N, C-alpha and C positions, 0 to 999 in steps of 0.2 A: 487104121484106116482103109475105109473102103478100097477096091482096086477097082478102079475106071469106073465116072461118070455119068447116069445116063443122058443119053440126048435129047432126051423126052419124059413124059410122061408114063410111069411103067404100071401096066394096065392091069388088073386082078385076072387072074389065068386061074382055070382050072388047078387044080394038085396045088394048091394051096400060096400060099405065098412064095416069090422071086425065093431065091438061096444068095445069101452076098457073101464075097468072097473078102476073107481080108486081108491087109497088109502090113508089117513091122514100119512105124515113125524113122524117120534116120534117129541115130541119136548124138543132139547135138551136145551132148554136154561133152561125152568120149568124145566127139569130133575136136571141140575147144581144146580138150585138156588133152591134145595126143603129142608127143616130144617133136622139138622142132622151131622154127626160127620165127613163125607166127604164134608159136603158143603165149597169151599172155604170162605179167606177169605171177599175176595171181587169180585162181579161177576158182569161183563159188555155186559150189550146188546144191539144190533143195532137194530131203524128201521129206514126203508123206506119209507119216505110215500111221494102220490102224491095229497095228502088235509088234510087238520085240525092235523098238525104235531102236537101240547102242547097239543092236547087233545089223540088225538092215543098213543101218545109216552107217555106220564102218563099212560093211560091208560094199554101198556106195562109194565108198571114200576112195577104194580100192581099186576097184571094178573100173571104176571109170579115171580114176588118175589125178581128178581134179587134187588141187590145197586144202579146202575147208568142203563140209556141208554143213547146211541149216540143219535142222531137222526140227520136226513137231509132229506129235502126234496126233490125230485129228478124227478118235475114236470117240472126242467127248466133242466139246460145243465150242467148236474153231468158226467154221465157217456160221457167217449169219451175225457172230460176235466182235464182238470191239476188242478182246484181250487174247492171249496168244503163251504160248510155254516154251519156249525155243531151247537145241542144246544145240551149241555150237563143238563144229566134228571136226577134230584135224588128227594129222599124222601126230601130232604132238600129248594129244590127250584130248577129254572132251570138260565141255564146259556147258554146266549147264545154265541157265537164264529162268529168271522170276515170271510168273505170270502179271503183264502188262500191258499196256493196250499194242497192237499192232504196228502203232506210229512208232512206239516209245522202239521195239521192237528197229524201225528199218533203221530210225536215227542208233539204239546201238552196235549195229552190220554197218552201217556209215561209218561210224568214231572209229574199231574192228579193223576196219580197208585203208582207214588213213592211219593210226598207229602204226599197219602195218608197214607203210611204205617210209611212215619217218624215219623205221629203223632203220 
């Protein structure tokens, strides 16, 4: 994100466009996943990857400290499409889900979360 907001219109000036300083967004997933009394009992993150889905999703699972990562390969027809194939990554292993509607993916994830709390 931009490090600072202009108070008004930025006028054109000789020498080309103005430079923009960028700063990193806060890491919400890592913050929510951090150990402590306020950590939820289950933290689910998402990984949209264009390559090496399993490697990158597993690394994110470990790095962020969450319980599950729902990973999907977005290099193909995902955006603007009703279908999606995802993989659920947990400490116990990987569970690929077949291509289905995004609504069905959401239903299946909601059911998995409910089942997790029934156990």
